[in-house]
C-alpha positions as CSV (number, residue, x, y, z in Angstrom):
1,X,32.3,11.1,35.3
2,X,28.3,11.2,34.9
3,X,26.3,8.1,34.7
4,X,25.2,9.9,31.7
5,X,28.2,9.8,30.0
6,X,28.0,7.7,26.8
7,X,29.9,4.5,26.9
8,X,32.4,3.5,24.0
9,X,34.0,0.1,24.8
10,X,33.2,-2.7,26.8
11,X,33.3,-6.4,27.5
12,X,31.7,-9.4,27.0
13,X,32.6,-12.2,29.2
14,X,31.1,-15.8,28.1
15,X,32.1,-18.5,30.8
16,X,30.2,-22.4,31.1
17,X,29.4,-23.7,34.6
18,X,31.0,-27.0,35.9
19,X,28.1,-29.3,36.3
20,X,26.4,-29.1,39.3
21,X,28.1,-25.5,39.2
22,X,25.4,-23.8,38.2
23,X,24.3,-22.0,42.0
24,X,27.8,-20.8,43.0
25,X,27.8,-19.7,39.8
26,X,25.0,-17.0,40.3
27,X,25.8,-16.6,43.5
28,X,29.5,-15.6,42.7
29,X,28.4,-13.2,39.8
30,X,25.5,-12.0,42.4
31,X,28.5,-10.9,44.5
32,X,30.9,-8.9,42.3
33,X,28.1,-6.4,41.5
34,X,29.1,-5.0,45.2
35,X,32.9,-4.6,43.9
36,X,31.5,-3.3,40.2
37,X,29.5,-0.5,42.2
38,X,33.0,0.7,43.9
39,X,34.6,1.1,40.3
40,X,33.6,5.2,38.7
41,X,34.5,4.4,35.6
42,X,31.7,1.4,34.9
43,X,28.6,2.5,33.2
44,X,26.4,-0.2,33.7
45,X,27.6,-4.0,34.4
46,X,25.5,-6.8,33.7
47,X,25.5,-10.6,34.9
48,X,23.4,-12.6,32.4
49,X,22.4,-16.6,32.2
50,X,22.8,-17.4,28.2
51,X,21.4,-20.9,28.5
52,X,21.3,-23.2,31.7
53,X,25.0,-23.7,32.3
54,X,26.2,-20.3,30.3
55,X,26.8,-17.5,31.9
56,X,28.4,-13.8,31.0
57,X,29.3,-10.3,32.1
58,X,28.2,-7.5,30.2
59,X,29.8,-4.3,30.7
60,X,30.4,-1.0,29.5
61,X,33.3,2.1,29.9
62,X,33.6,5.7,28.8
63,X,37.2,4.9,27.5
64,X,40.2,2.2,26.9
65,X,41.6,3.4,30.5
66,X,38.4,2.7,32.8
67,X,38.3,-0.5,30.9
68,X,41.5,-1.2,31.8
69,X,40.7,-0.7,35.1
70,X,38.1,-2.7,35.7
71,X,40.4,-5.7,34.0
72,X,43.2,-5.3,36.6
73,X,40.4,-4.5,39.6
74,X,39.0,-6.4,42.0
75,X,36.1,-8.5,39.8
76,X,38.2,-9.3,37.2
77,X,40.8,-10.9,40.1
78,X,37.9,-12.8,41.7
79,X,37.2,-14.4,38.3
80,X,39.9,-15.6,37.5
81,X,40.8,-16.8,41.2
82,X,37.2,-18.2,40.8
83,X,37.5,-19.9,37.6
84,X,39.2,-23.4,38.4
85,X,36.8,-24.5,40.7
86,X,33.0,-22.9,38.7
87,X,33.9,-23.0,35.3
88,X,34.4,-25.6,32.3
89,X,37.5,-23.5,30.9
90,X,39.3,-20.1,31.7
91,X,36.1,-17.2,30.8
92,X,36.4,-15.5,27.3
93,X,37.1,-11.9,27.5
94,X,36.2,-10.1,24.6
95,X,37.0,-6.5,23.5
96,X,34.0,-4.6,22.2
97,X,33.3,-1.1,21.1
98,X,30.0,0.3,21.7
99,X,28.5,1.3,18.2
100,X,25.4,3.1,20.1
101,X,23.3,2.9,23.7
102,X,20.6,3.9,25.8
103,X,21.2,4.8,28.7
104,X,18.4,6.4,31.4
């Protein structure tokens, strides 16, 4: 796979930090980048802040097998392990289809 391969599917994950846990959530999300860099099928990965305590992860893949590998990988495992301590509720994970994309 090359970095210019067009993504066809993705994930949109949203989560709300528990009060006072915003800095810990940001640190956790930043630490996920090293794990994602080890995933050859993850074309792009973004950790984002949507509002003061609402965060998200947006990532894209060339196909369902790449997305499934990510969902069973170390980032997803770490997210679910940390969820009770960091987030008000279980993170919402939505599978999405990419209709159009611009990549470098």
